[in-house]
N, C-alpha and C positions, 0 to 999 in steps of 0.2 A: 473749466480750463475743456481743449481743442482735444478733440480727434485722438490723434495721437502722443498728446502729451503724458509724461511720467509723476506717476505719483509714488513718494516713496515712505512708508510706514511703519510701525508697530501690530500682528494681528495677530491675535490666536486664531489658528486658520486648523478645519476640522476635515479631513479625509472618514470618508463610509465606505463601507461592501458590501455586497450583499451577497451570505455564501452558500457555496453549490452553488450557485447562479446559469454555472457556464455547463454545469452538469445538466443540469435540470433541464436547460432549452434543447443542450441536444436527448433525450429523453420525453420532452413537452413542448416544443415550442409557445405552446396557444396557454396551455401555464404558465412555464415563467409571466412572457411578457405579461400575463391578466397581471401574477404577485409583485411581479417589477415595476406596476404601476399602480396599484394598492398601497404598494407601501410607501415609493416617491409622496403620492398623496397625504400619510399620514404623515409622514414628516415631514413637512413642508409646513405643516400648521403650524410645525412648533418651533422654527425658525425666527417667527418674530418675535413671539416669548419672550423671545431672549437678543433681543434686538442680533440675528444672526444676519446676514444677506446669503445665498447660494447663488453663489458665481457660478458654477459650469457641473451639470451631467459627468459622472465621469467612469460610461457606460453604463453597472447598472451599482452608483456609487454617483454620493454627491461630496461639493469640494464644496464647505460652505463657512463664509467669512462671522471672525466674530470680532469688536471692542474690546471685551473682555477675556482672559484667560477661564471666569469665576462662572461665566455664565456658557460660554462655550460647554467645561463639565457637564452643569446640572442643564441644559440643555440636552448634550447626551444619554444622562442619567435616566429623563425624561422618556430618552424614547425609546431607550434599551428598556425597562420597563414596561410601559405600555404596548412594546411590541410581542413581551413577554406572558403579559397579563393575553393580549389575541392569543398568544401562539394555544394556549390553557382549551383554549371552545376547538379547533382545532386538529384534525385528522391533518397526520402526521404527514403526508404532501403537501398539504397546503403553510404549513407553517414556517414564517420567514425568518433569520435568522441573519444578523450587522455582526461586523468591526467596527471600529472606530478609533481613529488617533487623531488625537490632540497637540499641537504641537503650539506656543508663541514665539516669535523671531519673525527679523522686520522682510516684510514685499511689496513688489514693485504694483502698482493698480496701471495698467495700457488697453487701450482697447478697450474697457470690458474684460477682464484677464487678469492674472495675477501669477504674480512671478518671482523666483530668490527661496529663499534658507527659508524661510520659515512652509515654504511649501514645500517644499523639498524633503524634510527635514520629516513632516505629518506624513505622509505620501508614504515611509519608511517604516515609521513605528504604526503605523495602521495591521501592515500584518501580523503582526509580536502579538493582537490581539486574538484574544479568542473566542469562538460564535457567540452571538452576547453578550462580549465583554468588552470594556477599555482599556486603552492601554495614552498618558501620556507621558510629556515629554517631562525635566527637572526643572524647566525656567515652567513648562506650567502648577504642574510640583507646590516650585517656589511657592507661587501667588495663591496655591489654593487649600497647602498641606488642612491649616488650622479650622477653613470657611466650610469642607463639606463633615459630610455624618461617615463618611466610610473610610475604610481601613483601602492604605497607601501602599502595595508593598510593589519593591525594585528586585527588575528584575534578573536577573544573573548573567553578565556580556552579550546586552544585546549586541546585532550586529546587524548597525543600518548601512547599509552600500551604499560607498562611492561618496560616505558622508565625514568630511576628513576632518572634523570638530568635536569632542567627546558631547555622548548625547549620553542622560542617563533617565530611562522608560524605566516606567512606573506602573503595575497594573492596579486599576480599582479594584476595588472587592465590592459586589451589588447586595452580595448576602449580610456584609458586613460585620464576616466573621475571617479570622486571621490563621489561618492554612498552618500546621505543624510542618517542618522543614522537615525536607526528607532525606536520608539516610545518605545518598546518594542522586547526583542532579536529576537523572534516570530514571526514579521511582511511584511517580506517582502518572498519573495523568495528567497533571498538567508538564509534568517532566516532560514527555512527551511531544506535546505539543511547542516546548517552549526551553526547554532545557536541548533535549534529542532533533529537533528541528532550527532550533538557534542561526545555521549557517543559514538552516533553510528560507526562514520565513523573512526575509526580506527577500528575496528571489525571487522563490516558489508561486507563495498569493499576492504579491505585485503585479507581478508578471500575469493572472489565472485574473484579478480585477480588471488588470487596463489590456489583456486582451492580447490574440498571440501573433498578430504581426505589425508591424514597427509603420510608424505612420506621422511622415509631415509634421514637423513643428508649428509648423502654418496654421492648420488643421485644428476646426473651428470644437470641437470637440476632445480637445489633449493641452494639458499645461504644457509647459518647456521641463517638468519635474516629469509628468509623465511620460513625452515624450524620452529622456535621454531614461530612463527607470529603463525603459524597453530596449533602447537600442542598447544601453548596456547589461544587461540581462545576459545571458550564455544560455544558450538551451536549443537540444539537437534532439532530432531521432533519429536514431539509427535502423534503418529500414529495411528486410530480410534479402538479405543478400541474391540475384535469383542467380537458379543453376544451368549455366550453358554445354554444361557439358553431354556427352551422345550418348552416355550411361544415367540413366534418373537414377539409378545406384547413389550419384553420387552424392547428391542433395545433402547430407550431412556436414559435403563441405563445403557452402555455405554460409548451408541456417548454423553450422562455428562459426566461418571467419562475423558472423551476425552479431554473435554470442560472444565470442571473444572480444570484438570490438566495443558491445555494450558492454562487458565487466571493465575495461581496463577505460573506458571513458567515462564512469561512474568512478571513480576511484579522483577526480575531478570532483575539487571538489567546489570549483566555481562555475562549474558548467550543473545545466539541470536532463538528470539526459531518461527520460517517459521508459521502464521496465519492460522486458525480453516481451513480455505477451504481447502491452499495449503494441510495439513495433510488429510483434507476430502476424496481431490482425489482420495486419494489412496486406500479409502476406499473397502475391495472386493477382495484384488488384493495382490494374496500368490506366486507370482515366486519363483524360488529357485534364480534371482541375485537383490529382492524388492529393501536390504538394497543398494547396491549402483545405482543402481535407485534414490530411495529414496534422498544420496549423493551426485548426480553427478545432480539429478534436483531444491535438495532445500537450497542445499549448504549447509549440515551441516554435522558433523563428531562424534554422534552417535543419533540413534535413541531408545525411549520407545515405549512399546510396551508390549500387555498387555491383557486380557478376564475377562468377570462379566458374573458367570453364577447363577442366582438367582431361588432357592426348597425354596416357599412359605414364612421364613424372615429371609432363610437364602441365606446368599451368597459367593460365591467362587470367588474372587479376586488375578487373577494374576498377574505380572507386569515383567519386563527382560532392561536391558537397553543394548543399542548390538551396538562395536565398526564399521562402517560402513566400514573400512578400509579394517579389515580382518574378522568382522563377527561371532568375540567371542563375549562371554559373559562380560559384566565388569562385571554385579547387576541384579541378580534377584529374586524374594519373589514371598509368596502365601499366602495370606491372607484369613482366612472363618471367618469368621462374623458375624455380626446380621444387616440387615439393616437400624438399626439406627447408628448403628457407621463408616457406607460409609464416611461419611468427617473426621475422623478420620483417614479412610485409606488415601485416601487422597491424605490428609495431609502429612502422616508419605512416602507415596511410594516420592512425593517433595520434599523433604527431604534429602532421601535418593539415589534424583539424583545428589540432588547438591549436597550432601558431596561425590559422585562418582567424579563427574566430578571436584569435588576438585576447585571450586565456591567459592572465599571470598566476603560472605554478607555483608553486610551492617546492621547495626538497625531495622530500621524498614524495609529491605526486611526480615532479620530473623521475623516478625512480623508475617509480609505477610504469609509469609510461614506458621505461623502453627495459622493462625485465619483463626477461619471459617466462613460464610458466612453468616449463622443460626442454631441455636442450635437446630432445630426441625427435623430429620428426616423426617416428612410427608413432610411440609414446601417443605421444600429441593427438596422431589422427583414428586411435582408439579410445582418447580422450574425448575426442571430438563426438564418434559417435556413443559414448556411450549417455551423452550428454543428451543427443536425437530420441534414442531412445528411454531413455527416466523420462522425456516433457509428456509423450504420450497419456501420463498417468493411469497405466489399466497396466493388469496382472504380466502380460507379459510384454511388454513396454522393462517396467521394474525388473525382469529377469534375464530382459537380452543388456541392459543398463548395466548390468553386476556382471555379465559376461565377460563386457567390454572395458567398465574398467578394473577389473583383475585384470585382465592384461597389457594392461595400459601397464601397471605397476607392476606386471613381470618383466615389462622392458624398461623400463624406470621408475627400482623401489621408491625413490625420494621426488616422487612425483605430487606435492603437497596437494595441490587441484582436486588432482584423483583422489586420493584420499578422504578428499570433502566428497565429494561424486558419490564413491560407495557408500560411505555414513549416512546421505541422506538417501540412499536409496535403500540401506536396513534400513530408517527409520520407517517409510513406508511402506516398507515390506510389512514388517513388524504388523500380526492378527490379518494379513491380507493374503501373503502365500507364506507365510513360516508362522512359528510361536511369538510372539514377544521377546519373552526371555531371553530367546537366540538374538534375535536380530536384531533386541537391545545390545544384546554384550556383542555382536560386533561393531553395533554403531559406532561404541563408549571406545572401544582400542582402534577405529580406522583413526575417532575425533582427533582422537591422543599423536597420535600417527603425525596427524597432519598440525595441529597445532604445535609438536617437535620438532618439528621440519624447519615452522614458520611462523611465527609467533607474533607478526605484522599483519597478518593473512587475514580479512575480514571472515572472509567465508570460511578459515578453521575455527573462527571465535563464534561460528552464525553454526557451524553443524556440531561444536563440544555443548552448543543454547540447546541445540534440540534434543543432543542425547539428554543430560539431563534432566529437559523434562520428561522424553520416555519411559523412563525410571522411578519417576513421581520424584524429578526436585528440583521443583520449579521454584526455592531462592537462586538457589544458582547459575540456572539457567537463565533466569533473571540479569546475574551480573554479567554474565559471559554475551551475552545481546549485548547490556549496556557494550563493551569491551569492540562487538561488530562494531554500531553504530560510530560509533567514535572512531573508528579507524576508518569507518566507507558509510557517510547521513544516507546516501541513496540507496541502500541496500533494501530497495521497501518486500524480498521476507525475511529479512529480520525485523521486523516490524509485522509484518507477520506470524513469526515464531510470541513475538510479545503477546499477539494473540492467543494466541492456546497455551505460554504460558500461565501472564494474569490469571487464563480461564481456571486452570489448575489449581490457582487458589482462589478459585472461587471470584474473584474480580473483572463480575460479569460485564462492567462498565464504561474500565480501564479494560477489556478485551477488547470490546466495539468500539473503544475511540481509536486504537493500536490499527486496526483492522483496517481504518476510514487511511488511517495517515498512508497505508503499504498501496492504499490505493490513488491515496493522493501520488504517486509514483510513479504506479504500473497502475492507470484508470482503466481495461480493455483491460484486462486477466478477469479471467472469466473462472480462476482459481479463486482468486481473492477476493472477488466480486459472490464468489458462491461460501468462502471465511467465513469471511462478514455474517452472511444468512445463519448461516451454522451457528455463530455465536451469538444471536438473537435470537433463535432455534435452543441456545442453552437457557438464556433467559428466562424465556420461557412468552417470547412478547411474538408468536403466532406470526396477525397482520402483518407487525412489521416485516417478519421472514421470506411471508409471503412471498409482497412486495416487492422484499430483495434478489429472493433466487426468478422470481418472475423477468426480473431484468436479465439478468445473466443465465439466463433458455434465451431472450435475445440474442444474446450476446454467440450464446455457442445452443442451441438446439438440441446439441448430442452429445450432451455433458451429462454420463452418468449420474455421475453423483449426486449432480445436481434438479436431479428427477428423483435420484434418492428422498434428499432434502423438502420437497416441497413434500413427500411423499408423507413424512412425520410429520410435519406443519398439518395436513390436511386427516390424517388420521385424531389426531386433539385437538381438531375446529368440529370433530363431529363428522365431516368427511368421506366417510371409506372407501364409497366404490372409490370417491375419485386419486382415492389414494395408490388403492390396486391397482390402478391404471398403470399411476404412474412408476411404481415399483416394478410391473413390469414392462412397462418401457427400458428400464434402466437393467431390467437382466436382457434387453433385446439391448443394449449399449455394446455390456464387457459382462466377461463371466463373470464375474467376483462373488463369494459365494453371499459378504453381508446384501450382495440386491437383492436375492432366492429368499437370504432369513425373512427378507422384509415384506415381502408379498405373502411370505409362511402367515403372519404375524398379520396379514389386514383381512386374507381368507380366514383365519381363525376367530380373531375381534370383527365378520362380517356374517360370522355363522357356518362358516362353508369349512367344515371341520374334515374333510375327505379328503377339500383341495392342501388346506393344511401338513397334513399326515401325507400327503402323498410329499407334499416339497420335501416336510423331515427325511422321508428315505430320499428321496434324493440328495440334500446333503450329505444322507449313509452312506451315499453311492462316489458320491462324489470326493468326500473322507480314503477314502481308500489308493485314493487315487493323489491326492495333496494336501495339503493343508486345511482343516477351514476349525476358523474355532467355531473353540467351547462356546462364549459369548450367541452366538447364532443360532444356536438348536437353544438355546435357553430362553430367547425373546420369542422364538414360537408358543415353545410351552408355556410361557405367559400370555400370551394373547387366547393358550389356550385351557388357559385358566391351573396346570396344572403346575402348583407354583414351586410348592419338594420335587417335583422332578428340574422345573429352574432351575433354582437352588441349586442342587447337583452338580448342572451343566456349569452356575457360574462361581462351583467352587473348584471348579477345571479349570478356568477361564484364568480364575486369580491364578491356579500355579501357573498357566504360562506366559500369566503378566499382562493378561491383555486390553487392546487401547482401550477398552469401555469401562478401564477403572476411571482412564480421566476425566472420564464425566457423570463419574455414578453415582453421584451424592445429588445433583440436580435433577439427570434426565430423565423423566414421566412416566417415563418405561417401566421403570423403576419402585412408581409409587404400589402398585398391588402387594408388595414384596418389603417394601420397607421397611416396617415396620415387626417383622418377621425377628425373631432370633438369632438362626444364619444368618439372614441376611445386614446387622446391625455387626456380626459379630466382621465377616467380608470389607465393610469400613471402615469399619476400627484399626483393624491389619493396614488395607489400603493409608489410613488419618499414621497412625505409625512409622511406616517407609516414606510417608512427606517428612516428617522430624527427622529422621534417618539421616538424610539428603542434608536438610537444613543446616546452614553455614554461612 
């Protein structure tokens, strides 16, 4: 056969993908390359055993051709089992997991490469597999159904981007067990992976596998299917708009413009938009290769940037859409408007971006792009100020956010998003700057108002889900979160709240999995990275939590919550002096009383009773000025071994509905009193509240 000739035939095509390789490369490129080569060498030994022919490597994966679908499946099983055995003897950072997708279909071999539907469909099936899992098409299923000893479970409505023919997808269960059917499509961990993210799976994971930048179809490292997948994958990062106003206090407008565009674009289900924190990680950065860095770190192929200049009531807003691959402008526009027209500008920019990216919209998505959250410019301005201060995640930030949200609602009592923002703020303020009982009641009332105003607003269902979690109603919370992600699958904070809700149920593995899904949507978020560490802490996986929280601190060394979590992990690892240093750092970054109480506990268990008692006096003085949770003083008394006094304060904390009761069943802090009758009575009361809220 000549070099340029074609050969068409039926073949089984396998696509593989190394899970988390891009993120690992950013953290430790040397280790990533080492593990990549190690797993490649191990897998290559298996292909000939099953008459498989390696066509090429695709980034961190393989494209392999087999003459038999059964051989392809048996090879995939041995690959996954071999890696699973290897991982059992490896530390967490050296473990390798892959996804595998297999399809049987027509291919064309030409010049050493393969093309055709067989390749295209296999490439889109692979992202639907779980880490360490295998997914196959119905054509493969027909060939192997009665020839493999593993259960095959059909996925519900898998979405394969740009595939016109009907393709059913099956998951092969390597443990041989058949899972019980969940009562709702997103009620279990696999539901989060395969149900909630069904729309995203064929785009986000495939995009991560194939790389961030479009490449020529003639490239020796890309198949036509890979190039087509990249070209058709619509993804965009909205970089923080620059405040060009003379008054630096107008920064809330530029930040607000960015957030509003992010929020509206995430409602376009065919468009992947990294979350707020990941975008704002690039605030103030203007290196020559900034677009390449954004593309590589956030795995997007387009960037929206701009600026806002305010002079009196006049605005000049510029926006430009840039192709990451070459830095060329796809679209740009300058708007000279009055302040009252800012919402119209936001709507126009969003529509122009979608048009430029050639994204097909449904009726609901078209409506979302043009819908204004409020018709009142002043209410919108105050709302932006509320968002600006809330995002600081400090005591002062929450206090200011409440002030501005309340003002926005005075101007426009029908502003549903402002109710959501205010509800979220009370949710965070509970146990921090006011008693939980007071905060949770306000949070619930505000979430209910938001839902009544707009029952199809994803943020309203998220606010209600969070409010139900706060009052120890995790089962009802889960239902609201299901609806939130149904309305907006790109809502990273919904998956974060899934994590808290599952943790409240004691489903810590599911909580960790949900938080990882949140991070796939917003990978540079210190907030989400910190929460993942917190769930690992709850699961008493302290080494993993320490590894995770140190990654968070690499993103933001001034994150007080992160230093606090690191301190608690070090406490239980026996490094009390190091823990005390972390708590001390946290107290210098924010004046939340919990940080001071943590320092008091560390001093107590380190034998420095005088310092611990000094912390108690300081907390008492603070309590004369503002709210201090009783649970904070309880923690210091636990460190001092004064368990009866600690239980006195914990009973007061229960009356306040303190957040400590979200995790009181698992936190090692309470192990010293876990068998005390008074503590058991508190746990029973918490359980009764959860049962009473269950519906």
